[in-house]
LOLO-358359 format. One line per field, with one value per residue: chain; x, y, z of N, C-alpha, C, O in turn. Coordinates in pm, whole numbers, padded with zeros to 5 digits, always signed. Example, Ala and Ser with C-alpha at 12.3 -4.5 7.8 and 13.67 -1.06 7.14 Angstrom:
2
pakol: [A,A]
n.east: [+01319,+01285]
n.north: [-00569,-00225]
n.up: [+00780,+00708]
ca.east: [+01230,+01367]
ca.north: [-00450,-00106]
ca.up: [+00780,+00714]
c.east: [+01320,+01290]
c.north: [-00330,+00003]
c.up: [+00780,+00787]
o.east: [+01424,+01341]
o.north: [-00332,+00114]
o.up: [+00846,+00804]
This chain:
115
pakol: [A,A,A,A,A,A,A,A,A,A,A,A,A,A,A,A,A,A,A,A,A,A,A,A,A,A,A,A,A,A,A,A,A,A,A,A,A,A,A,A,A,A,A,A,A,A,A,A,A,A,A,A,A,A,A,A,A,A,A,A,A,A,A,A,A,A,A,A,A,A,A,A,A,A,A,A,A,A,A,A,A,A,A,A,A,A,A,A,A,A,A,A,A,A,A,A,A,A,A,A,A,A,A,A,A,A,A,A,A,A,A,A,A,A,A]
n.east: [-02275,-02021,-01862,-01749,-01896,-02150,-02116,-02039,-02276,-02441,-02315,-02359,-02638,-02683,-02565,-02744,-02972,-02934,-02869,-03037,-03304,-03466,-03372,-03181,-02904,-02865,-02943,-02739,-02530,-02562,-02515,-02250,-02048,-02121,-02327,-02674,-02992,-03336,-03502,-03311,-03218,-03462,-03488,-03266,-03322,-03574,-03758,-03833,-04078,-04189,-04275,-04142,-03875,-03851,-03900,-03679,-03459,-03501,-03465,-03202,-03080,-03153,-03003,-02753,-02606,-02636,-02670,-02920,-02998,-03187,-03306,-03432,-03614,-03813,-03892,-03899,-03581,-03391,-03100,-02905,-02640,-02344,-02258,-01956,-01914,-02094,-01944,-01754,-01867,-01818,-01614,-01729,-01952,-01825,-01701,-01922,-02028,-01812,-01825,-02072,-02024,-01839,-01989,-02186,-02030,-01947,-02196,-02250,-02031,-02106,-02348,-02261,-02094,-02292,-02403]
n.north: [-01453,-01428,-01133,-01171,-01395,-01274,-01072,-01227,-01373,-01149,-01069,-01300,-01310,-01060,-01114,-01327,-01183,-01047,-01242,-01452,-01697,-01892,-01846,-01645,-01698,-01865,-01716,-01526,-01688,-01747,-01494,-01434,-01467,-01326,-01071,-01082,-01117,-01080,-01280,-01479,-01555,-01656,-01882,-02024,-02084,-02262,-02337,-02109,-01858,-01593,-01362,-01405,-01408,-01152,-01003,-01092,-01015,-00733,-00686,-00761,-00566,-00331,-00367,-00316,-00522,-00620,-00468,-00300,-00255,-00086,-00064,+00158,+00043,-00147,-00484,-00431,-00417,-00549,-00569,-00751,-00737,-00794,-00547,-00361,-00398,-00615,-00809,-00887,-01098,-01325,-01516,-01630,-01752,-01931,-02094,-02201,-02358,-02536,-02663,-02785,-02969,-03136,-03243,-03376,-03574,-03708,-03809,-03988,-04167,-04275,-04398,-04599,-04745,-04867,-05034]
n.up: [+01941,+01695,+01566,+01299,+01205,+01201,+01018,+00789,+00749,+00678,+00441,+00269,+00270,+00139,-00110,-00184,-00213,-00452,-00638,-00588,-00621,-00881,-01144,-01198,-01186,-01394,-01613,-01598,-01654,-01922,-02028,-01977,-02172,-02399,-02551,-02541,-02690,-02593,-02697,-02756,-02502,-02398,-02554,-02490,-02235,-02202,-02016,-01858,-01814,-02026,-01878,-01631,-01714,-01812,-01570,-01413,-01560,-01555,-01275,-01239,-01399,-01263,-01032,-01128,-01239,-01496,-01824,-02016,-02348,-02564,-02893,-03130,-03340,-03575,-03596,-03237,-03067,-02825,-02618,-02395,-02154,-01960,-01717,-01627,-01362,-01312,-01443,-01260,-01137,-01288,-01223,-01001,-01118,-01276,-01076,-00950,-01157,-01185,-00945,-00960,-01168,-01051,-00852,-00990,-01103,-00866,-00788,-00991,-00965,-00718,-00781,-00969,-00790,-00634,-00812]
ca.east: [-02237,-01900,-01871,-01721,-02007,-02257,-02077,-02040,-02408,-02489,-02266,-02430,-02760,-02674,-02544,-02862,-03074,-02915,-02866,-03128,-03415,-03439,-03333,-03079,-02773,-02866,-02945,-02604,-02434,-02577,-02469,-02121,-01941,-02172,-02452,-02789,-03126,-03443,-03539,-03202,-03225,-03580,-03459,-03161,-03385,-03708,-03853,-03878,-04184,-04151,-04293,-04041,-03748,-03846,-03878,-03540,-03366,-03513,-03403,-03051,-03040,-03178,-02904,-02628,-02525,-02641,-02718,-03031,-02986,-03300,-03288,-03554,-03634,-03922,-03951,-03814,-03457,-03337,-02994,-02865,-02502,-02290,-02193,-01821,-01941,-02142,-01829,-01685,-01937,-01788,-01541,-01823,-02033,-01737,-01679,-02045,-02030,-01711,-01871,-02184,-01959,-01774,-02100,-02246,-01926,-01955,-02317,-02226,-01950,-02190,-02445,-02173,-02047,-02406,-02450]
ca.north: [-01474,-01340,-01026,-01224,-01472,-01191,-01004,-01330,-01388,-01029,-01076,-01404,-01252,-00957,-01185,-01402,-01086,-01008,-01364,-01557,-01734,-02003,-01817,-01542,-01744,-01936,-01606,-01463,-01783,-01735,-01371,-01423,-01448,-01247,-00992,-01153,-01061,-01136,-01411,-01582,-01597,-01732,-02007,-02096,-02124,-02269,-02348,-01986,-01780,-01450,-01277,-01422,-01371,-01009,-00957,-01125,-00915,-00592,-00673,-00768,-00431,-00244,-00391,-00286,-00635,-00621,-00343,-00323,-00156,-00091,-00004,+00203,-00015,-00240,-00513,-00375,-00499,-00519,-00654,-00751,-00775,-00760,-00421,-00388,-00449,-00749,-00903,-00944,-01230,-01438,-01621,-01699,-01836,-02044,-02175,-02275,-02454,-02634,-02743,-02873,-03075,-03233,-03301,-03481,-03694,-03778,-03881,-04096,-04263,-04347,-04500,-04698,-04831,-04930,-05134]
ca.up: [+01798,+01676,+01459,+01178,+01161,+01161,+00891,+00687,+00719,+00612,+00304,+00201,+00250,+00035,-00241,-00226,-00248,-00585,-00723,-00544,-00713,-00972,-01284,-01226,-01214,-01525,-01698,-01599,-01709,-02066,-02064,-01936,-02280,-02506,-02542,-02596,-02707,-02502,-02755,-02745,-02365,-02387,-02629,-02409,-02106,-02249,-01904,-01793,-01880,-02071,-01773,-01527,-01769,-01815,-01430,-01357,-01636,-01491,-01137,-01260,-01457,-01158,-00943,-01185,-01283,-01647,-01892,-02123,-02447,-02655,-03024,-03181,-03473,-03583,-03462,-03131,-03043,-02697,-02593,-02248,-02143,-01833,-01683,-01577,-01226,-01322,-01486,-01145,-01098,-01373,-01149,-00908,-01196,-01311,-00955,-00934,-01263,-01154,-00831,-01024,-01249,-00957,-00777,-01076,-01111,-00742,-00779,-01090,-00897,-00615,-00855,-01015,-00676,-00589,-00908]
c.east: [-02115,-01937,-01858,-01839,-02119,-02235,-02087,-02186,-02476,-02448,-02328,-02574,-02783,-02657,-02680,-02968,-03059,-02917,-02959,-03239,-03370,-03360,-03214,-02945,-02761,-02879,-02808,-02509,-02443,-02529,-02315,-02008,-01994,-02301,-02555,-02920,-03227,-03478,-03442,-03206,-03347,-03556,-03358,-03218,-03529,-03809,-03907,-03983,-04128,-04157,-04180,-03898,-03739,-03825,-03738,-03442,-03379,-03453,-03247,-03000,-03050,-03066,-02767,-02545,-02526,-02691,-02829,-03015,-03103,-03273,-03419,-03566,-03760,-03864,-03849,-03704,-03409,-03221,-02956,-02715,-02456,-02237,-02046,-01833,-01993,-02034,-01756,-01746,-01901,-01717,-01633,-01907,-01959,-01724,-01799,-02061,-01929,-01760,-01982,-02129,-01909,-01885,-02158,-02151,-01926,-02078,-02305,-02140,-02020,-02281,-02371,-02129,-02165,-02455,-02374]
c.north: [-01370,-01246,-01082,-01307,-01385,-01117,-01102,-01351,-01270,-01035,-01184,-01368,-01142,-01024,-01261,-01302,-01054,-01130,-01465,-01578,-01843,-01975,-01731,-01591,-01804,-01825,-01547,-01555,-01761,-01594,-01347,-01403,-01358,-01170,-01088,-01079,-01138,-01278,-01512,-01635,-01691,-01872,-02091,-02153,-02152,-02291,-02223,-01920,-01638,-01355,-01283,-01382,-01215,-00947,-00985,-01025,-00773,-00585,-00675,-00626,-00329,-00249,-00358,-00399,-00647,-00482,-00386,-00205,-00174,-00011,+00040,+00159,-00115,-00373,-00455,-00476,-00458,-00617,-00636,-00805,-00732,-00620,-00468,-00444,-00592,-00845,-00959,-01073,-01335,-01544,-01700,-01789,-01955,-02142,-02255,-02383,-02575,-02730,-02838,-02985,-03176,-03307,-03415,-03598,-03771,-03864,-04007,-04203,-04339,-04445,-04625,-04803,-04922,-05044,-05249]
c.up: [+01762,+01560,+01316,+01125,+01128,+01037,+00771,+00648,+00643,+00469,+00221,+00178,+00145,-00102,-00283,-00271,-00393,-00672,-00697,-00649,-00809,-01095,-01294,-01257,-01354,-01631,-01721,-01671,-01870,-02118,-02042,-02052,-02391,-02469,-02604,-02598,-02626,-02567,-02748,-02601,-02339,-02449,-02557,-02280,-02129,-02133,-01838,-01875,-01922,-01964,-01669,-01593,-01771,-01673,-01383,-01425,-01574,-01362,-01154,-01313,-01341,-01043,-01001,-01229,-01433,-01696,-01995,-02215,-02557,-02777,-03074,-03333,-03471,-03652,-03355,-03100,-02916,-02668,-02444,-02251,-01994,-01829,-01643,-01437,-01230,-01373,-01372,-01093,-01177,-01305,-01067,-00988,-01242,-01199,-00932,-01039,-01235,-01040,-00877,-01101,-01157,-00888,-00861,-01087,-00987,-00740,-00879,-01039,-00792,-00669,-00910,-00901,-00632,-00683,-00899]
o.east: [-02116,-02023,-01936,-01879,-02187,-02327,-02137,-02219,-02558,-02530,-02350,-02626,-02884,-02729,-02720,-03048,-03161,-02969,-02967,-03263,-03253,-03291,-03144,-02875,-02658,-02822,-02763,-02418,-02340,-02505,-02261,-01903,-01914,-02371,-02530,-02950,-03204,-03482,-03478,-03195,-03336,-03605,-03363,-03171,-03610,-03929,-04010,-03976,-04038,-04066,-04129,-03813,-03637,-03746,-03682,-03358,-03280,-03391,-03175,-02893,-02959,-03042,-02669,-02426,-02423,-02743,-02827,-03017,-03105,-03222,-03515,-03533,-03800,-03796,-03731,-03724,-03387,-03238,-02971,-02674,-02518,-02177,-02016,-01759,-01942,-02043,-01701,-01685,-01946,-01753,-01621,-01938,-02013,-01736,-01786,-02105,-01959,-01739,-01985,-02187,-01933,-01873,-02178,-02194,-01908,-02072,-02348,-02168,-01995,-02296,-02417,-02130,-02144,-02532,-02398]
o.north: [-01252,-01271,-01051,-01289,-01415,-01099,-01065,-01347,-01292,-01011,-01159,-01396,-01135,-00992,-01258,-01335,-01033,-01118,-01562,-01502,-01878,-02062,-01742,-01536,-01793,-01845,-01522,-01510,-01759,-01578,-01246,-01340,-01314,-01201,-01161,-00992,-01255,-01379,-01629,-01757,-01791,-01971,-02214,-02253,-02072,-02266,-02226,-01927,-01580,-01274,-01181,-01326,-01156,-00855,-00899,-00963,-00706,-00483,-00599,-00579,-00248,-00151,-00373,-00382,-00683,-00399,-00497,-00087,-00273,+00101,-00037,+00230,-00158,-00366,-00436,-00598,-00339,-00737,-00531,-00893,-00652,-00575,-00586,-00536,-00680,-00963,-01069,-01146,-01445,-01660,-01823,-01898,-02065,-02262,-02371,-02493,-02692,-02851,-02955,-03094,-03295,-03428,-03528,-03713,-03892,-03979,-04117,-04320,-04458,-04557,-04739,-04925,-05038,-05133,-05345]
o.up: [+01796,+01475,+01227,+01010,+01030,+00956,+00665,+00529,+00554,+00381,+00102,+00070,+00076,-00197,-00400,-00359,-00458,-00783,-00772,-00742,-00816,-01148,-01395,-01342,-01420,-01739,-01833,-01741,-01938,-02238,-02087,-02035,-02473,-02372,-02700,-02517,-02593,-02497,-02734,-02584,-02269,-02394,-02561,-02226,-02082,-02149,-01771,-01998,-01862,-01948,-01624,-01522,-01737,-01657,-01315,-01360,-01545,-01332,-01089,-01275,-01325,-00973,-00929,-01255,-01492,-01623,-02049,-02180,-02630,-02768,-03062,-03429,-03363,-03754,-03384,-03103,-02895,-02690,-02382,-02327,-01924,-01927,-01629,-01402,-01160,-01339,-01381,-01015,-01145,-01324,-01060,-00939,-01250,-01221,-00894,-01006,-01259,-01040,-00839,-01099,-01179,-00868,-00816,-01079,-00993,-00696,-00845,-01062,-00776,-00619,-00898,-00919,-00596,-00645,-00972]
């Protein structure tokens, strides 16, 4: 196995360790343009449980991708946003979105051809 292939595999594995899972990329997509509260994220991703959302946000914060800002008020208010380092992922998120759009268009074209 070549060294470049081994390094590439390592880099992809590292990326998947940070962004892997069903929800992280979707969470980041909703944070890419603005700071959001926990309840906003839950509303934007209704299929995710509160426990899973909380866990995924904690992991992203621990990895330095997002920041968590808690306000001492009642009811408690917590906001999530990208860190400067996390913002480097925005072009990656946009590329994934673009690919998904192209893929859906391809599938639609295939369905229309079969009709």
